[in-house]
C-alpha positions as CSV (number, residue, x, y, z in Angstrom):
1,M,91.8,101.2,73.5
2,W,91.2,104.1,71.6
3,V,93.0,106.9,71.9
4,F,91.3,111.0,71.0
5,H,93.1,114.8,71.2
6,I,90.2,117.3,71.1
7,K,90.3,119.9,68.4
8,D,88.6,122.6,68.0
9,R,85.4,120.8,70.0
10,R,85.9,117.1,68.1
11,L,87.5,114.2,68.8
12,E,89.9,113.6,66.0
13,K,91.4,109.9,66.5
14,V,95.0,109.4,67.7
15,N,97.0,106.5,65.4
16,E,98.3,104.4,66.9
17,I,102.5,103.7,66.2
18,P,103.1,100.0,66.4
19,F,107.1,99.4,67.9
20,K,108.9,98.3,65.1
21,D,110.8,95.1,67.3
22,E,111.0,93.9,70.5
23,G,114.6,96.2,70.9
24,E,113.2,99.1,70.3
25,L,110.6,98.0,72.9
26,Q,113.4,97.5,75.6
27,T,115.2,101.1,74.5
28,I,112.1,103.2,75.9
29,I,111.2,101.8,78.7
30,D,114.3,101.3,80.0
31,G,115.9,104.6,79.4
32,N,113.3,105.3,81.5
33,L,112.8,102.6,84.7
34,K,112.8,104.7,87.5
35,D,109.7,107.5,86.1
36,V,107.6,104.0,84.3
37,F,108.3,101.8,87.5
38,G,110.2,103.3,89.6
39,L,113.5,101.1,89.3
40,V,116.3,101.0,89.5
41,F,118.0,99.8,85.5
42,I,120.8,97.1,86.2
43,K,121.4,95.4,82.8
44,A,119.9,94.6,80.0
45,Q,120.8,91.1,78.5
46,Y,121.9,89.5,81.1
47,F,123.0,86.5,79.8
48,L,123.4,83.4,82.4
49,D,122.9,79.4,82.1
50,D,122.5,79.8,79.0
51,L,119.1,81.7,79.4
52,R,118.7,84.9,78.3
53,I,116.7,87.9,80.8
54,D,116.1,91.2,79.3
55,T,116.6,93.5,81.7
56,V,117.3,93.4,85.8
57,A,116.4,96.1,87.7
58,F,116.3,96.8,91.3
59,D,113.2,97.8,93.5
60,P,114.9,100.4,96.3
61,N,111.9,101.3,97.6
62,N,111.3,97.2,99.2
63,K,115.4,96.2,98.4
64,S,113.7,93.2,95.7
65,F,115.0,91.9,91.8
66,V,112.7,93.3,88.9
67,I,113.4,90.7,85.7
68,I,111.8,92.2,83.1
69,E,110.5,90.7,79.9
70,Y,109.7,92.2,76.3
71,K,106.9,90.8,73.9
72,N,106.4,92.0,71.0
73,D,102.9,89.8,70.6
74,A,100.7,88.6,72.2
75,N,102.5,84.2,71.5
76,F,103.8,83.8,74.5
77,S,103.5,82.4,77.2
78,V,103.6,83.9,81.4
79,V,104.0,80.6,83.1
80,D,106.8,78.6,82.5
81,Q,108.5,81.2,81.4
82,G,108.4,83.1,85.0
83,Y,109.0,80.6,86.5
84,T,111.9,79.5,85.4
85,Y,113.6,82.8,86.0
86,L,112.3,83.2,89.8
87,N,113.9,79.5,89.6
88,L,117.1,80.8,88.0
89,L,117.2,84.2,90.0
90,I,116.9,81.4,93.6
91,D,119.0,79.2,92.8
92,K,122.4,82.1,91.5
93,K,121.5,84.8,94.3
94,A,125.4,85.7,94.6
95,D,124.9,86.1,91.3
96,F,122.0,88.5,91.2
97,I,124.1,90.4,94.3
98,L,127.8,90.6,92.4
99,L,126.3,92.0,89.1
100,Y,124.3,94.4,91.4
101,R,127.2,95.6,92.6
102,E,129.3,95.7,89.6
103,Q,126.5,98.3,87.4
104,T,126.2,100.0,90.2
105,G,129.2,100.4,92.7
106,E,127.5,100.6,95.4
107,D,127.4,97.5,98.3
108,L,124.8,94.9,98.6
109,K,124.4,91.9,100.7
110,K,122.4,88.4,100.8
111,D,121.1,89.8,102.8
112,D,120.0,93.6,102.5
113,V,117.3,91.5,99.5
114,D,113.9,90.4,100.8
115,W,114.6,87.8,98.1
116,T,110.2,86.7,98.7
117,G,110.3,90.1,96.9
118,T,111.1,89.1,93.6
119,R,109.6,89.6,91.0
120,V,108.9,89.1,86.9
121,L,107.6,92.1,85.2
122,F,105.7,90.8,81.3
123,V,105.8,93.6,79.2
124,S,104.3,94.0,75.6
125,P,101.1,95.6,73.4
126,K,99.2,92.2,74.0
127,F,98.2,88.8,75.7
128,T,96.3,86.5,75.2
129,K,93.1,85.6,77.3
130,Y,95.1,82.4,78.1
131,S,98.0,84.3,79.6
132,V,95.5,86.5,81.3
133,R,93.9,83.6,82.6
134,A,97.1,81.8,83.4
135,I,98.8,83.9,85.8
136,N,95.3,84.6,88.4
137,T,97.2,82.4,90.0
138,D,99.4,83.3,93.2
139,L,102.8,84.3,90.8
140,P,104.9,87.6,91.8
141,I,104.6,87.6,87.5
142,D,102.6,90.7,86.5
143,L,101.4,91.7,82.7
144,I,102.4,95.2,81.4
145,E,100.4,96.6,78.2
146,V,102.0,99.4,76.6
147,H,100.8,101.2,73.8
148,R,102.6,103.9,71.4
149,Y,100.2,106.8,69.8
150,E,101.3,109.6,67.6
151,N,101.9,112.1,68.4
152,N,105.0,110.9,71.1
153,L,102.0,109.6,73.6
154,I,102.7,106.2,75.3
155,V,100.5,104.4,78.0
156,L,100.9,101.4,80.2
157,N,98.5,99.9,81.7
158,K,98.4,97.4,84.6
159,V,96.7,94.3,83.5
160,Q,94.2,93.7,86.2
161,T,94.2,89.8,86.7
162,K,92.3,88.2,90.0
163,R,94.9,85.8,92.2
164,G,94.2,82.7,93.8
165,G,92.2,81.5,91.1
166,G,93.5,78.4,90.8
167,S,96.9,75.8,89.5
168,A,97.5,77.0,85.6
169,A,101.4,76.7,87.3
170,A,100.8,72.9,87.0
171,E,99.4,72.9,83.1
172,F,102.9,73.5,82.6
173,F,105.2,72.0,85.7
174,P,103.5,69.4,86.4
175,K,104.7,67.5,90.1
176,S,107.7,69.4,89.8
177,S,110.2,70.4,92.4
178,V,110.2,74.3,91.2
179,I,106.7,75.3,92.2
180,Q,107.5,74.2,95.5
181,K,110.8,75.9,96.1
182,V,110.1,79.2,93.5
183,R,106.8,79.0,96.1
184,K,109.4,78.4,99.8
185,E,111.2,81.3,98.6
186,I,108.3,84.0,96.9
187,K,105.5,84.8,98.0
188,L,102.8,87.0,97.1
189,Y,101.6,88.9,100.5
190,D,97.8,90.4,100.3
191,E,95.2,93.3,102.6
192,E,94.9,89.4,103.4
193,Y,97.1,88.4,105.8
194,H,98.2,91.9,106.6
195,I,94.9,92.6,108.1
196,N,94.4,88.7,110.1
197,Q,97.5,90.2,111.9
198,T,95.5,93.4,113.8
199,T,91.8,93.6,115.6
200,T,88.7,94.4,113.9
201,K,89.2,98.7,115.5
202,I,91.9,98.1,113.5
203,K,90.4,96.6,110.5
204,D,88.4,99.4,110.7
205,I,91.1,101.7,110.9
206,Y,92.3,100.5,108.4
207,I,89.8,100.4,105.7
208,E,88.3,103.9,106.2
209,L,92.0,105.3,105.5
210,K,92.3,103.2,102.9
211,K,89.4,105.3,101.4
212,R,90.6,108.6,101.7
213,I,94.0,107.7,100.0
214,M,93.0,105.7,97.2
215,S,90.0,109.5,97.5
216,L,93.8,111.0,96.2
217,D,94.1,109.5,92.3
218,D,92.2,107.2,90.9
219,T,95.9,105.8,89.1
220,I,97.3,105.2,92.7
221,E,98.3,101.8,93.2
222,I,98.4,99.4,96.2
223,R,100.9,97.2,96.4
224,P,101.5,94.7,100.0
225,R,105.0,93.4,101.0
226,K,106.5,91.9,103.3
227,K,105.7,94.1,106.5
228,Y,103.2,96.7,105.5
229,I,101.2,98.0,102.5
230,G,102.9,100.2,100.6
231,F,101.2,103.2,98.8
232,I,102.4,104.3,95.3
233,A,101.6,107.0,93.5
234,A,105.1,107.3,90.4
235,T,106.8,105.8,94.0
236,N,105.8,104.4,97.4
237,F,104.5,107.5,98.8
238,V,102.9,105.7,102.1
239,D,103.7,102.9,103.2
240,V,101.3,100.7,106.1
241,H,102.1,98.3,108.9
242,F,99.7,96.7,111.1
243,E,100.9,95.8,114.4
244,K,97.7,94.7,117.5
245,R,97.0,97.5,119.3
246,K,97.6,100.8,115.9
247,L,98.5,100.6,112.5
248,K,102.3,102.3,111.9
249,V,102.4,104.8,108.7
250,W,105.3,105.8,107.1
251,L,105.2,108.5,105.4
252,N,108.2,109.2,101.9
253,L,109.5,112.4,102.8
254,K,113.1,113.8,103.9
255,K,113.5,114.6,107.5
256,G,112.6,118.9,107.2
257,E,110.0,118.0,104.2
258,L,107.4,117.2,106.7
259,N,105.0,120.2,108.0
260,D,103.2,118.8,111.4
261,P,102.1,121.6,113.7
262,Q,100.6,119.0,115.8
263,H,104.2,116.9,115.8
264,L,101.9,113.7,115.4
265,S,104.9,112.1,113.6
266,R,108.7,111.5,115.1
267,D,111.9,111.0,112.8
268,V,113.2,108.1,112.3
269,S,115.4,109.4,109.9
270,N,119.2,107.5,112.1
271,I,115.9,104.8,113.3
272,G,115.3,100.9,111.4
273,H,112.1,100.6,110.2
274,W,110.8,99.3,107.0
275,G,108.8,101.8,105.5
276,N,109.9,104.3,103.3
277,G,110.2,108.0,104.5
278,D,111.6,109.9,107.7
279,Y,108.4,110.4,109.2
280,E,106.3,107.6,111.4
281,I,103.1,107.7,112.5
282,D,101.5,105.4,115.0
283,I,97.2,105.7,114.4
284,D,94.8,104.0,116.7
285,N,92.2,106.5,116.5
286,I,89.9,107.1,114.0
287,S,89.6,110.8,114.5
288,D,93.1,111.5,114.2
289,L,93.0,110.4,110.5
290,D,91.5,114.1,109.6
291,Y,94.8,115.0,110.9
292,L,96.8,112.3,109.0
293,M,96.0,112.8,105.8
294,T,96.9,116.3,105.6
295,L,100.7,114.8,105.5
296,I,99.9,112.5,104.3
297,Q,98.4,114.3,100.4
298,Q,102.4,115.9,101.6
299,A,104.3,113.0,100.9
300,Y,101.7,112.1,97.9
301,Q,102.5,115.4,95.9
302,K,106.4,115.1,96.7
303,N,105.7,111.3,95.2
304,S,103.3,111.6,92.6
305,S,105.3,112.9,89.6
């Protein structure tokens, strides 16, 4: 990646400053997990069953644990290490619940956690082509490239991979029960999974809604979960759940923060619901999207910085 600074209408290259070691990289990112990934920091250097996890974090939007591994070079395997940590978390759920309680002082029960949403993040300045190819499978593993430049500039980029591309994991764990156990308990939900729950009419409404939401900012990320598809800026700002005859939309705003003169939304602040925020909207007609987007834009502005 080339980064330039504009000075007197001329481009001056900004030099990259490598991280001294993994510890320096970890300190910078761990100290800003909420702003960078929308995660709650739980503990660094967590030892369990003779394994050392760089960072344990928790995703409050999706109620799931996230393991973060930092690397300062490209020579490592994401698949075997990723499966090892996922398998550890499955086997030691009670330990992670206890860790959360000890570190945050907040109560958390086993049933409060969406274990199917467990993820592993690898954060490194560089990944090999083999590592990228290796996660072109249905693995809950994300690769995040990070670079530091002059003038205290940090750039993070999620490596784009094509899911469902093969069985690279089998190269590391041939005939292993580890793969079956992880895939049984931890699942990757994609847009197709949700779209298949509904009709062609609702699918068409979603496609148009998605196009409009994504036009707000080219950095918006789509993150399918078990019960909904989340649209993320700095954090989830709108979540969409598919039903047979309608879309159910949640806006990540607190009660009293939404300006809704047409009263399209309803207050669910005291009602159990899957998505983030206190406002819920049912959509079954494409003609409602113009007004809906005025509401979504409010949630985007609130959650994009």
